[in-house]
PDB file of N, CA, C and O in Angstrom:
ATOM      1  N   UNK A   1      50.543 130.475 140.284  1.00  0.00           N
ATOM      2  CA  UNK A   1      51.803 129.831 140.028  1.00  0.00           C
ATOM      3  C   UNK A   1      51.570 128.762 138.963  1.00  0.00           C
ATOM      4  O   UNK A   1      50.661 127.941 139.082  1.00  0.00           O
ATOM      5  N   UNK A   2      52.391 128.782 137.936  1.00  0.00           N
ATOM      6  CA  UNK A   2      52.282 127.811 136.847  1.00  0.00           C
ATOM      7  C   UNK A   2      53.047 126.540 137.193  1.00  0.00           C
ATOM      8  O   UNK A   2      54.114 126.573 137.805  1.00  0.00           O
ATOM      9  N   UNK A   3      52.483 125.462 136.794  1.00  0.00           N
ATOM     10  CA  UNK A   3      53.136 124.176 137.022  1.00  0.00           C
ATOM     11  C   UNK A   3      53.778 123.739 135.719  1.00  0.00           C
ATOM     12  O   UNK A   3      53.136 123.708 134.669  1.00  0.00           O
ATOM     13  N   UNK A   4      55.045 123.405 135.803  1.00  0.00           N
ATOM     14  CA  UNK A   4      55.760 122.907 134.633  1.00  0.00           C
ATOM     15  C   UNK A   4      55.334 121.467 134.410  1.00  0.00           C
ATOM     16  O   UNK A   4      55.694 120.586 135.191  1.00  0.00           O
ATOM     17  N   UNK A   5      54.582 121.219 133.364  1.00  0.00           N
ATOM     18  CA  UNK A   5      54.069 119.887 133.088  1.00  0.00           C
ATOM     19  C   UNK A   5      55.188 118.882 132.852  1.00  0.00           C
ATOM     20  O   UNK A   5      55.054 117.719 133.234  1.00  0.00           O
ATOM     21  N   UNK A   6      56.286 119.300 132.232  1.00  0.00           N
ATOM     22  CA  UNK A   6      57.379 118.373 131.954  1.00  0.00           C
ATOM     23  C   UNK A   6      58.043 117.891 133.235  1.00  0.00           C
ATOM     24  O   UNK A   6      58.444 116.731 133.320  1.00  0.00           O
ATOM     25  N   UNK A   7      58.165 118.757 134.227  1.00  0.00           N
ATOM     26  CA  UNK A   7      58.770 118.363 135.494  1.00  0.00           C
ATOM     27  C   UNK A   7      57.939 117.313 136.199  1.00  0.00           C
ATOM     28  O   UNK A   7      58.477 116.423 136.859  1.00  0.00           O
ATOM     29  N   UNK A   8      56.620 117.416 136.060  1.00  0.00           N
ATOM     30  CA  UNK A   8      55.714 116.513 136.757  1.00  0.00           C
ATOM     31  C   UNK A   8      55.290 115.327 135.898  1.00  0.00           C
ATOM     32  O   UNK A   8      54.476 114.509 136.327  1.00  0.00           O
ATOM     33  N   UNK A   9      55.829 115.233 134.705  1.00  0.00           N
ATOM     34  CA  UNK A   9      55.452 114.142 133.809  1.00  0.00           C
ATOM     35  C   UNK A   9      55.976 112.811 134.329  1.00  0.00           C
ATOM     36  O   UNK A   9      57.080 112.722 134.867  1.00  0.00           O
ATOM     37  N   UNK A  10      55.169 111.799 134.158  1.00  0.00           N
ATOM     38  CA  UNK A  10      55.564 110.444 134.526  1.00  0.00           C
ATOM     39  C   UNK A  10      55.707 109.650 133.240  1.00  0.00           C
ATOM     40  O   UNK A  10      54.790 109.600 132.421  1.00  0.00           O
ATOM     41  N   UNK A  11      56.861 109.035 133.073  1.00  0.00           N
ATOM     42  CA  UNK A  11      57.066 108.194 131.896  1.00  0.00           C
ATOM     43  C   UNK A  11      56.313 106.896 132.087  1.00  0.00           C
ATOM     44  O   UNK A  11      56.399 106.269 133.144  1.00  0.00           O
ATOM     45  N   UNK A  12      55.582 106.495 131.077  1.00  0.00           N
ATOM     46  CA  UNK A  12      54.844 105.244 131.120  1.00  0.00           C
ATOM     47  C   UNK A  12      55.522 104.237 130.206  1.00  0.00           C
ATOM     48  O   UNK A  12      56.035 104.594 129.145  1.00  0.00           O
ATOM     49  N   UNK A  13      55.524 102.977 130.624  1.00  0.00           N
ATOM     50  CA  UNK A  13      56.168 101.972 129.781  1.00  0.00           C
ATOM     51  C   UNK A  13      55.358 101.710 128.515  1.00  0.00           C
ATOM     52  O   UNK A  13      54.130 101.788 128.522  1.00  0.00           O
ATOM     53  N   UNK A  14      56.056 101.401 127.442  1.00  0.00           N
ATOM     54  CA  UNK A  14      55.422 100.897 126.231  1.00  0.00           C
ATOM     55  C   UNK A  14      55.189  99.425 126.531  1.00  0.00           C
ATOM     56  O   UNK A  14      56.130  98.631 126.510  1.00  0.00           O
ATOM     57  N   UNK A  15      53.950  99.055 126.808  1.00  0.00           N
ATOM     58  CA  UNK A  15      53.671  97.707 127.287  1.00  0.00           C
ATOM     59  C   UNK A  15      54.051  96.626 126.285  1.00  0.00           C
ATOM     60  O   UNK A  15      54.488  95.547 126.685  1.00  0.00           O
ATOM     61  N   UNK A  16      53.895  96.888 125.011  1.00  0.00           N
ATOM     62  CA  UNK A  16      54.279  95.898 123.999  1.00  0.00           C
ATOM     63  C   UNK A  16      55.792  95.691 124.012  1.00  0.00           C
ATOM     64  O   UNK A  16      56.268  94.557 123.962  1.00  0.00           O
ATOM     65  N   UNK A  17      56.541  96.785 124.080  1.00  0.00           N
ATOM     66  CA  UNK A  17      58.002  96.705 124.114  1.00  0.00           C
ATOM     67  C   UNK A  17      58.464  96.033 125.411  1.00  0.00           C
ATOM     68  O   UNK A  17      59.354  95.183 125.396  1.00  0.00           O
ATOM     69  N   UNK A  18      57.854  96.422 126.521  1.00  0.00           N
ATOM     70  CA  UNK A  18      58.202  95.824 127.808  1.00  0.00           C
ATOM     71  C   UNK A  18      57.969  94.315 127.768  1.00  0.00           C
ATOM     72  O   UNK A  18      58.852  93.546 128.149  1.00  0.00           O
ATOM     73  N   UNK A  19      56.800  93.886 127.315  1.00  0.00           N
ATOM     74  CA  UNK A  19      56.469  92.458 127.279  1.00  0.00           C
ATOM     75  C   UNK A  19      57.439  91.685 126.390  1.00  0.00           C
ATOM     76  O   UNK A  19      57.869  90.586 126.740  1.00  0.00           O
ATOM     77  N   UNK A  20      57.779  92.259 125.245  1.00  0.00           N
ATOM     78  CA  UNK A  20      58.719  91.604 124.327  1.00  0.00           C
ATOM     79  C   UNK A  20      60.079  91.420 125.000  1.00  0.00           C
ATOM     80  O   UNK A  20      60.651  90.331 124.966  1.00  0.00           O
ATOM     81  N   UNK A  21      60.588  92.475 125.603  1.00  0.00           N
ATOM     82  CA  UNK A  21      61.904  92.408 126.252  1.00  0.00           C
ATOM     83  C   UNK A  21      61.886  91.542 127.507  1.00  0.00           C
ATOM     84  O   UNK A  21      62.835  90.804 127.772  1.00  0.00           O
ATOM     85  N   UNK A  22      60.825  91.632 128.260  1.00  0.00           N
ATOM     86  CA  UNK A  22      60.710  90.841 129.494  1.00  0.00           C
ATOM     87  C   UNK A  22      60.663  89.350 129.158  1.00  0.00           C
ATOM     88  O   UNK A  22      61.256  88.537 129.867  1.00  0.00           O
ATOM     89  N   UNK A  23      59.967  88.992 128.089  1.00  0.00           N
ATOM     90  CA  UNK A  23      59.893  87.598 127.647  1.00  0.00           C
ATOM     91  C   UNK A  23      61.274  87.080 127.252  1.00  0.00           C
ATOM     92  O   UNK A  23      61.581  85.903 127.444  1.00  0.00           O
ATOM     93  N   UNK A  24      62.092  87.955 126.704  1.00  0.00           N
ATOM     94  CA  UNK A  24      63.440  87.587 126.261  1.00  0.00           C
ATOM     95  C   UNK A  24      64.491  87.661 127.365  1.00  0.00           C
ATOM     96  O   UNK A  24      65.652  87.318 127.141  1.00  0.00           O
ATOM     97  N   UNK A  25      64.093  88.104 128.551  1.00  0.00           N
ATOM     98  CA  UNK A  25      65.064  88.264 129.635  1.00  0.00           C
ATOM     99  C   UNK A  25      65.681  86.904 129.959  1.00  0.00           C
ATOM    100  O   UNK A  25      64.954  85.927 130.135  1.00  0.00           O
ATOM    101  N   UNK A  26      66.995  86.830 130.039  1.00  0.00           N
ATOM    102  CA  UNK A  26      67.666  85.539 130.241  1.00  0.00           C
ATOM    103  C   UNK A  26      67.260  84.855 131.556  1.00  0.00           C
ATOM    104  O   UNK A  26      67.401  85.447 132.626  1.00  0.00           O
ATOM    105  N   UNK A  27      66.764  83.628 131.484  1.00  0.00           N
ATOM    106  CA  UNK A  27      66.362  82.905 132.697  1.00  0.00           C
ATOM    107  C   UNK A  27      67.510  82.742 133.689  1.00  0.00           C
ATOM    108  O   UNK A  27      67.286  82.745 134.899  1.00  0.00           O
ATOM    109  N   UNK A  28      68.737  82.600 133.187  1.00  0.00           N
ATOM    110  CA  UNK A  28      69.879  82.445 134.096  1.00  0.00           C
ATOM    111  C   UNK A  28      70.129  83.723 134.901  1.00  0.00           C
ATOM    112  O   UNK A  28      70.739  83.669 135.969  1.00  0.00           O
ATOM    113  N   UNK A  29      69.669  84.854 134.407  1.00  0.00           N
ATOM    114  CA  UNK A  29      69.762  86.102 135.173  1.00  0.00           C
ATOM    115  C   UNK A  29      68.633  86.167 136.195  1.00  0.00           C
ATOM    116  O   UNK A  29      68.844  86.601 137.327  1.00  0.00           O
ATOM    117  N   UNK A  30      67.433  85.738 135.802  1.00  0.00           N
ATOM    118  CA  UNK A  30      66.283  85.784 136.709  1.00  0.00           C
ATOM    119  C   UNK A  30      66.494  84.896 137.935  1.00  0.00           C
ATOM    120  O   UNK A  30      66.078  85.252 139.038  1.00  0.00           O
ATOM    121  N   UNK A  31      67.132  83.755 137.750  1.00  0.00           N
ATOM    122  CA  UNK A  31      67.320  82.817 138.858  1.00  0.00           C
ATOM    123  C   UNK A  31      68.133  83.453 139.985  1.00  0.00           C
ATOM    124  O   UNK A  31      68.003  83.050 141.141  1.00  0.00           O
ATOM    125  N   UNK A  32      68.950  84.419 139.670  1.00  0.00           N
ATOM    126  CA  UNK A  32      69.734  85.128 140.697  1.00  0.00           C
ATOM    127  C   UNK A  32      68.834  85.913 141.658  1.00  0.00           C
ATOM    128  O   UNK A  32      69.243  86.250 142.769  1.00  0.00           O
ATOM    129  N   UNK A  33      67.603  86.199 141.215  1.00  0.00           N
ATOM    130  CA  UNK A  33      66.673  87.018 141.993  1.00  0.00           C
ATOM    131  C   UNK A  33      65.508  86.203 142.548  1.00  0.00           C
ATOM    132  O   UNK A  33      64.504  86.771 142.979  1.00  0.00           O
ATOM    133  N   UNK A  34      65.634  84.875 142.540  1.00  0.00           N
ATOM    134  CA  UNK A  34      64.555  84.007 143.020  1.00  0.00           C
ATOM    135  C   UNK A  34      64.158  84.374 144.448  1.00  0.00           C
ATOM    136  O   UNK A  34      65.007  84.477 145.334  1.00  0.00           O
ATOM    137  N   UNK A  35      62.869  84.568 144.656  1.00  0.00           N
ATOM    138  CA  UNK A  35      62.348  84.918 145.974  1.00  0.00           C
ATOM    139  C   UNK A  35      62.435  86.392 146.321  1.00  0.00           C
ATOM    140  O   UNK A  35      62.163  86.783 147.457  1.00  0.00           O
ATOM    141  N   UNK A  36      62.813  87.218 145.345  1.00  0.00           N
ATOM    142  CA  UNK A  36      62.971  88.660 145.600  1.00  0.00           C
ATOM    143  C   UNK A  36      62.006  89.492 144.765  1.00  0.00           C
ATOM    144  O   UNK A  36      61.511  89.058 143.724  1.00  0.00           O
ATOM    145  N   UNK A  37      61.760  90.684 145.250  1.00  0.00           N
ATOM    146  CA  UNK A  37      61.036  91.697 144.488  1.00  0.00           C
ATOM    147  C   UNK A  37      62.083  92.448 143.674  1.00  0.00           C
ATOM    148  O   UNK A  37      63.143  92.798 144.194  1.00  0.00           O
ATOM    149  N   UNK A  38      61.794  92.694 142.411  1.00  0.00           N
ATOM    150  CA  UNK A  38      62.752  93.377 141.550  1.00  0.00           C
ATOM    151  C   UNK A  38      62.092  94.555 140.859  1.00  0.00           C
ATOM    152  O   UNK A  38      60.869  94.630 140.739  1.00  0.00           O
ATOM    153  N   UNK A  39      62.936  95.471 140.408  1.00  0.00           N
ATOM    154  CA  UNK A  39      62.494  96.625 139.634  1.00  0.00           C
ATOM    155  C   UNK A  39      63.115  96.525 138.246  1.00  0.00           C
ATOM    156  O   UNK A  39      64.331  96.634 138.091  1.00  0.00           O
ATOM    157  N   UNK A  40      62.273  96.318 137.245  1.00  0.00           N
ATOM    158  CA  UNK A  40      62.733  96.296 135.867  1.00  0.00           C
ATOM    159  C   UNK A  40      62.709  97.707 135.300  1.00  0.00           C
ATOM    160  O   UNK A  40      61.884  98.533 135.691  1.00  0.00           O
ATOM    161  N   UNK A  41      63.614  97.971 134.384  1.00  0.00           N
ATOM    162  CA  UNK A  41      63.564  99.233 133.646  1.00  0.00           C
ATOM    163  C   UNK A  41      62.246  99.276 132.882  1.00  0.00           C
ATOM    164  O   UNK A  41      61.626  98.239 132.647  1.00  0.00           O
ATOM    165  N   UNK A  42      61.820 100.471 132.496  1.00  0.00           N
ATOM    166  CA  UNK A  42      60.537 100.614 131.809  1.00  0.00           C
ATOM    167  C   UNK A  42      60.478  99.864 130.486  1.00  0.00           C
ATOM    168  O   UNK A  42      59.392  99.534 130.008  1.00  0.00           O
ATOM    169  N   UNK A  43      61.637  99.591 129.891  1.00  0.00           N
ATOM    170  CA  UNK A  43      61.626  98.839 128.634  1.00  0.00           C
ATOM    171  C   UNK A  43      61.830  97.345 128.859  1.00  0.00           C
ATOM    172  O   UNK A  43      61.835  96.579 127.895  1.00  0.00           O
ATOM    173  N   UNK A  44      61.997  96.910 130.114  1.00  0.00           N
ATOM    174  CA  UNK A  44      62.102  95.496 130.438  1.00  0.00           C
ATOM    175  C   UNK A  44      63.428  94.840 130.111  1.00  0.00           C
ATOM    176  O   UNK A  44      63.519  93.613 130.084  1.00  0.00           O
ATOM    177  N   UNK A  45      64.456  95.635 129.863  1.00  0.00           N
ATOM    178  CA  UNK A  45      65.735  95.050 129.457  1.00  0.00           C
ATOM    179  C   UNK A  45      66.706  94.816 130.605  1.00  0.00           C
ATOM    180  O   UNK A  45      67.692  94.098 130.439  1.00  0.00           O
ATOM    181  N   UNK A  46      66.443  95.412 131.773  1.00  0.00           N
ATOM    182  CA  UNK A  46      67.376  95.224 132.882  1.00  0.00           C
ATOM    183  C   UNK A  46      66.687  95.320 134.232  1.00  0.00           C
ATOM    184  O   UNK A  46      65.648  95.964 134.376  1.00  0.00           O
ATOM    185  N   UNK A  47      67.283  94.671 135.210  1.00  0.00           N
ATOM    186  CA  UNK A  47      66.831  94.784 136.589  1.00  0.00           C
ATOM    187  C   UNK A  47      67.675  95.872 137.233  1.00  0.00           C
ATOM    188  O   UNK A  47      68.904  95.813 137.224  1.00  0.00           O
ATOM    189  N   UNK A  48      67.000  96.859 137.789  1.00  0.00           N
ATOM    190  CA  UNK A  48      67.686  98.018 138.357  1.00  0.00           C
ATOM    191  C   UNK A  48      67.999  97.858 139.841  1.00  0.00           C
ATOM    192  O   UNK A  48      68.979  98.416 140.333  1.00  0.00           O
ATOM    193  N   UNK A  49      67.170  97.097 140.556  1.00  0.00           N
ATOM    194  CA  UNK A  49      67.366  96.887 141.991  1.00  0.00           C
ATOM    195  C   UNK A  49      66.501  95.714 142.423  1.00  0.00           C
ATOM    196  O   UNK A  49      65.600  95.283 141.703  1.00  0.00           O
ATOM    197  N   UNK A  50      66.799  95.202 143.629  1.00  0.00           N
ATOM    198  CA  UNK A  50      65.999  94.111 144.181  1.00  0.00           C
ATOM    199  C   UNK A  50      65.937  94.256 145.693  1.00  0.00           C
ATOM    200  O   UNK A  50      66.729  94.975 146.302  1.00  0.00           O
ATOM    201  N   UNK A  51      64.974  93.552 146.282  1.00  0.00           N
ATOM    202  CA  UNK A  51      64.844  93.559 147.732  1.00  0.00           C
ATOM    203  C   UNK A  51      63.969  92.413 148.195  1.00  0.00           C
ATOM    204  O   UNK A  51      63.186  91.864 147.420  1.00  0.00           O
ATOM    205  N   UNK A  52      64.103  92.054 149.456  1.00  0.00           N
ATOM    206  CA  UNK A  52      63.314  90.960 150.019  1.00  0.00           C
ATOM    207  C   UNK A  52      61.835  91.327 150.134  1.00  0.00           C
ATOM    208  O   UNK A  52      60.968  90.456 150.076  1.00  0.00           O
ATOM    209  N   UNK A  53      61.552  92.624 150.296  1.00  0.00           N
ATOM    210  CA  UNK A  53      60.175  93.115 150.381  1.00  0.00           C
ATOM    211  C   UNK A  53      60.015  94.270 149.398  1.00  0.00           C
ATOM    212  O   UNK A  53      60.996  94.813 148.890  1.00  0.00           O
ATOM    213  N   UNK A  54      58.772  94.631 149.144  1.00  0.00           N
ATOM    214  CA  UNK A  54      58.529  95.785 148.279  1.00  0.00           C
ATOM    215  C   UNK A  54      59.089  97.054 148.902  1.00  0.00           C
ATOM    216  O   UNK A  54      59.598  97.929 148.200  1.00  0.00           O
ATOM    217  N   UNK A  55      58.993  97.149 150.217  1.00  0.00           N
ATOM    218  CA  UNK A  55      59.505  98.328 150.918  1.00  0.00           C
ATOM    219  C   UNK A  55      61.024  98.427 150.774  1.00  0.00           C
ATOM    220  O   UNK A  55      61.564  99.506 150.526  1.00  0.00           O
ATOM    221  N   UNK A  56      61.705  97.294 150.931  1.00  0.00           N
ATOM    222  CA  UNK A  56      63.157  97.287 150.789  1.00  0.00           C
ATOM    223  C   UNK A  56      63.558  97.653 149.359  1.00  0.00           C
ATOM    224  O   UNK A  56      64.521  98.390 149.147  1.00  0.00           O
ATOM    225  N   UNK A  57      62.824  97.141 148.396  1.00  0.00           N
ATOM    226  CA  UNK A  57      63.092  97.468 146.996  1.00  0.00           C
ATOM    227  C   UNK A  57      62.949  98.970 146.769  1.00  0.00           C
ATOM    228  O   UNK A  57      63.803  99.587 146.133  1.00  0.00           O
ATOM    229  N   UNK A  58      61.878  99.553 147.284  1.00  0.00           N
ATOM    230  CA  UNK A  58      61.672 100.993 147.115  1.00  0.00           C
ATOM    231  C   UNK A  58      62.795 101.798 147.776  1.00  0.00           C
ATOM    232  O   UNK A  58      63.259 102.793 147.219  1.00  0.00           O
ATOM    233  N   UNK A  59      63.225 101.371 148.951  1.00  0.00           N
ATOM    234  CA  UNK A  59      64.329 102.061 149.629  1.00  0.00           C
ATOM    235  C   UNK A  59      65.607 101.997 148.802  1.00  0.00           C
ATOM    236  O   UNK A  59      66.339 102.982 148.703  1.00  0.00           O
ATOM    237  N   UNK A  60      65.869 100.851 148.215  1.00  0.00           N
ATOM    238  CA  UNK A  60      67.079 100.706 147.394  1.00  0.00           C
ATOM    239  C   UNK A  60      66.998 101.564 146.144  1.00  0.00           C
ATOM    240  O   UNK A  60      67.991 102.164 145.731  1.00  0.00           O
ATOM    241  N   UNK A  61      65.821 101.623 145.542  1.00  0.00           N
ATOM    242  CA  UNK A  61      65.661 102.476 144.365  1.00  0.00           C
ATOM    243  C   UNK A  61      65.932 103.934 144.732  1.00  0.00           C
ATOM    244  O   UNK A  61      66.665 104.633 144.031  1.00  0.00           O
ATOM    245  N   UNK A  62      65.344 104.379 145.820  1.00  0.00           N
ATOM    246  CA  UNK A  62      65.540 105.768 146.258  1.00  0.00           C
ATOM    247  C   UNK A  62      67.008 106.045 146.563  1.00  0.00           C
ATOM    248  O   UNK A  62      67.517 107.114 146.229  1.00  0.00           O
ATOM    249  N   UNK A  63      67.690 105.094 147.193  1.00  0.00           N
ATOM    250  CA  UNK A  63      69.116 105.259 147.501  1.00  0.00           C
ATOM    251  C   UNK A  63      69.938 105.386 146.222  1.00  0.00           C
ATOM    252  O   UNK A  63      70.980 106.042 146.210  1.00  0.00           O
ATOM    253  N   UNK A  64      69.466 104.757 145.143  1.00  0.00           N
ATOM    254  CA  UNK A  64      70.155 104.844 143.852  1.00  0.00           C
ATOM    255  C   UNK A  64      69.737 106.085 143.056  1.00  0.00           C
ATOM    256  O   UNK A  64      70.259 106.341 141.971  1.00  0.00           O
ATOM    257  N   UNK A  65      68.792 106.849 143.609  1.00  0.00           N
ATOM    258  CA  UNK A  65      68.309 108.040 142.910  1.00  0.00           C
ATOM    259  C   UNK A  65      67.306 107.719 141.814  1.00  0.00           C
ATOM    260  O   UNK A  65      67.099 108.518 140.900  1.00  0.00           O
ATOM    261  N   UNK A  66      66.682 106.545 141.904  1.00  0.00           N
ATOM    262  CA  UNK A  66      65.698 106.133 140.902  1.00  0.00           C
ATOM    263  C   UNK A  66      64.305 106.315 141.488  1.00  0.00           C
ATOM    264  O   UNK A  66      64.004 105.805 142.568  1.00  0.00           O
ATOM    265  N   UNK A  67      63.462 107.043 140.771  1.00  0.00           N
ATOM    266  CA  UNK A  67      62.085 107.258 141.190  1.00  0.00           C
ATOM    267  C   UNK A  67      61.329 105.927 141.065  1.00  0.00           C
ATOM    268  O   UNK A  67      61.247 105.374 139.967  1.00  0.00           O
ATOM    269  N   UNK A  68      60.779 105.404 142.165  1.00  0.00           N
ATOM    270  CA  UNK A  68      60.064 104.124 142.099  1.00  0.00           C
ATOM    271  C   UNK A  68      58.895 104.107 141.111  1.00  0.00           C
ATOM    272  O   UNK A  68      58.478 103.036 140.669  1.00  0.00           O
ATOM    273  N   UNK A  69      58.368 105.269 140.764  1.00  0.00           N
ATOM    274  CA  UNK A  69      57.277 105.305 139.782  1.00  0.00           C
ATOM    275  C   UNK A  69      57.792 105.117 138.356  1.00  0.00           C
ATOM    276  O   UNK A  69      57.003 105.017 137.416  1.00  0.00           O
ATOM    277  N   UNK A  70      59.110 105.068 138.198  1.00  0.00           N
ATOM    278  CA  UNK A  70      59.702 104.948 136.863  1.00  0.00           C
ATOM    279  C   UNK A  70      60.309 103.573 136.606  1.00  0.00           C
ATOM    280  O   UNK A  70      61.238 103.434 135.811  1.00  0.00           O
ATOM    281  N   UNK A  71      59.775 102.557 137.288  1.00  0.00           N
ATOM    282  CA  UNK A  71      60.201 101.174 137.086  1.00  0.00           C
ATOM    283  C   UNK A  71      58.957 100.295 137.020  1.00  0.00           C
ATOM    284  O   UNK A  71      57.850 100.733 137.330  1.00  0.00           O
ATOM    285  N   UNK A  72      59.161  99.064 136.615  1.00  0.00           N
ATOM    286  CA  UNK A  72      58.085  98.071 136.647  1.00  0.00           C
ATOM    287  C   UNK A  72      58.474  97.047 137.702  1.00  0.00           C
ATOM    288  O   UNK A  72      59.473  96.343 137.555  1.00  0.00           O
ATOM    289  N   UNK A  73      57.687  96.965 138.761  1.00  0.00           N
ATOM    290  CA  UNK A  73      57.967  96.038 139.840  1.00  0.00           C
ATOM    291  C   UNK A  73      57.464  94.643 139.515  1.00  0.00           C
ATOM    292  O   UNK A  73      56.450  94.466 138.840  1.00  0.00           O
ATOM    293  N   UNK A  74      58.193  93.666 140.009  1.00  0.00           N
ATOM    294  CA  UNK A  74      57.818  92.275 139.784  1.00  0.00           C
ATOM    295  C   UNK A  74      58.376  91.434 140.918  1.00  0.00           C
ATOM    296  O   UNK A  74      59.315  91.837 141.605  1.00  0.00           O
ATOM    297  N   UNK A  75      57.788  90.264 141.104  1.00  0.00           N
ATOM    298  CA  UNK A  75      58.290  89.307 142.089  1.00  0.00           C
ATOM    299  C   UNK A  75      58.778  88.093 141.319  1.00  0.00           C
ATOM    300  O   UNK A  75      58.075  87.577 140.451  1.00  0.00           O
ATOM    301  N   UNK A  76      59.974  87.639 141.635  1.00  0.00           N
ATOM    302  CA  UNK A  76      60.541  86.459 140.995  1.00  0.00           C
ATOM    303  C   UNK A  76      60.361  85.299 141.970  1.00  0.00           C
ATOM    304  O   UNK A  76      61.019  85.260 143.010  1.00  0.00           O
ATOM    305  N   UNK A  77      59.488  84.366 141.650  1.00  0.00           N
ATOM    306  CA  UNK A  77      59.234  83.266 142.602  1.00  0.00           C
ATOM    307  C   UNK A  77      60.450  82.358 142.761  1.00  0.00           C
ATOM    308  O   UNK A  77      61.277  82.257 141.855  1.00  0.00           O
ATOM    309  N   UNK A  78      60.556  81.700 143.912  1.00  0.00           N
ATOM    310  CA  UNK A  78      61.655  80.770 144.138  1.00  0.00           C
ATOM    311  C   UNK A  78      61.616  79.636 143.105  1.00  0.00           C
ATOM    312  O   UNK A  78      60.557  79.302 142.573  1.00  0.00           O
ATOM    313  N   UNK A  79      62.759  79.066 142.839  1.00  0.00           N
ATOM    314  CA  UNK A  79      62.839  77.951 141.897  1.00  0.00           C
ATOM    315  C   UNK A  79      61.925  76.820 142.364  1.00  0.00           C
ATOM    316  O   UNK A  79      61.835  76.523 143.556  1.00  0.00           O
ATOM    317  N   UNK A  80      61.255  76.202 141.407  1.00  0.00           N
ATOM    318  CA  UNK A  80      60.376  75.087 141.711  1.00  0.00           C
ATOM    319  C   UNK A  80      58.987  75.488 142.160  1.00  0.00           C
ATOM    320  O   UNK A  80      58.167  74.625 142.474  1.00  0.00           O
ATOM    321  N   UNK A  81      58.709  76.779 142.197  1.00  0.00           N
ATOM    322  CA  UNK A  81      57.396  77.259 142.593  1.00  0.00           C
ATOM    323  C   UNK A  81      56.496  77.352 141.364  1.00  0.00           C
ATOM    324  O   UNK A  81      56.874  77.929 140.344  1.00  0.00           O
ATOM    325  N   UNK A  82      55.315  76.780 141.475  1.00  0.00           N
ATOM    326  CA  UNK A  82      54.355  76.881 140.364  1.00  0.00           C
ATOM    327  C   UNK A  82      53.649  78.217 140.458  1.00  0.00           C
ATOM    328  O   UNK A  82      53.223  78.628 141.537  1.00  0.00           O
ATOM    329  N   UNK A  83      53.524  78.895 139.329  1.00  0.00           N
ATOM    330  CA  UNK A  83      52.858  80.180 139.272  1.00  0.00           C
ATOM    331  C   UNK A  83      51.624  80.042 138.394  1.00  0.00           C
ATOM    332  O   UNK A  83      51.724  79.671 137.224  1.00  0.00           O
ATOM    333  N   UNK A  84      50.467  80.341 138.959  1.00  0.00           N
ATOM    334  CA  UNK A  84      49.232  80.286 138.208  1.00  0.00           C
ATOM    335  C   UNK A  84      48.916  81.672 137.666  1.00  0.00           C
ATOM    336  O   UNK A  84      48.905  82.650 138.413  1.00  0.00           O
ATOM    337  N   UNK A  85      48.664  81.751 136.388  1.00  0.00           N
ATOM    338  CA  UNK A  85      48.345  83.039 135.773  1.00  0.00           C
ATOM    339  C   UNK A  85      46.878  83.177 135.546  1.00  0.00           C
ATOM    340  O   UNK A  85      46.426  84.202 135.034  1.00  0.00           O
TER     341      UNK A  85
END
């Protein structure tokens, strides 16, 4: 049995494009997701879903018909939280 490579293909983000768009993401939009796990589009231009836990986020993505492997997951820390990189 032949496997259709296109059906099983996973889209990978262009990391340079993602980083550029993610850096430009409006802070006033991010604050709405403080303390939540979010799923960014592969190009970093939009948040597709959010949840209190990674599991909840994945469930919401699946309910929307979005393959969790086709997003970039991130956690938005609560306001006033210091993040060490």
